[in-house]
C-alpha positions in Angstrom: -3.8 -2.4 14.3 -3.7 -1.8 18.0 -0.9 0.7 17.6 -2.7 2.5 14.9 -5.8 2.9 17.0 -3.7 4.2 19.9 -2.0 6.8 17.8 -5.2 8.0 16.2 -6.9 8.1 19.6 -4.3 10.6 20.7 -5.6 13.2 18.2 -8.9 13.5 20.2 -11.1 12.8 17.2 -14.0 10.3 17.6 -12.8 6.8 16.9 -15.0 3.7 16.7 -13.5 0.3 16.5 -15.2 -3.1 16.0 -13.9 -6.5 17.2 -15.6 -9.8 16.5 -13.5 -11.8 19.0 -14.5 -11.3 22.7 -10.9 -11.8 23.9 -9.5 -9.1 21.5 -12.4 -6.9 22.4 -11.7 -7.1 26.1 -8.0 -6.5 25.5 -8.7 -3.5 23.2 -11.2 -2.0 25.7 -8.6 -2.2 28.5 -5.8 -0.8 26.4 -7.8 2.1 25.0 -9.8 2.9 28.1 -7.7 6.1 28.7 -9.0 7.7 25.5 -12.6 9.0 26.1 -13.0 9.6 22.3 -12.7 5.9 21.5 -15.7 3.6 21.4 -15.1 -0.1 21.1 -17.9 -2.4 19.8 -18.2 -6.2 20.0 -19.8 -6.9 16.7 -19.1 -7.7 13.0 -18.1 -4.9 10.7 -21.1 -5.6 8.5 -23.6 -5.3 11.3 -21.9 -2.4 12.9 -21.8 -0.4 9.6 -25.4 -1.0 8.8 -26.5 0.3 12.2 -24.0 3.2 12.2 -25.0 4.4 8.7 -28.7 4.0 9.3 -28.5 6.5 12.2 -25.8 8.6 10.7 -25.8 12.3 11.3 -22.5 13.2 9.8 -22.0 16.9 9.8 -18.7 16.8 8.0 -16.3 14.1 6.9 -16.1 10.5 8.0 -13.4 8.0 7.4 -14.1 4.3 7.5 -11.0 2.2 7.6 -11.5 -1.6 7.2 -8.5 -3.8 7.7 -7.9 -7.0 5.8 -9.8 -9.5 8.0 -12.6 -11.3 6.2 -15.6 -13.2 7.6 -17.9 -15.6 5.9 -20.8 -13.2 5.6 
């Protein structure tokens, strides 16, 4: 997944990624820091999506890609 985010980030489109593990979050933040279009969040996908969609102002298309990790929620 790290490689996918890095490749997508190079296109300059807005990218938001969510990590639940603080260690992975810190690693991702450091690795993707050179891409100003990438925002990294320490949260659960469920919580993040609820907040993101509640305040959504999507003037166009949006893609939500959820990988295969599952939490007890």
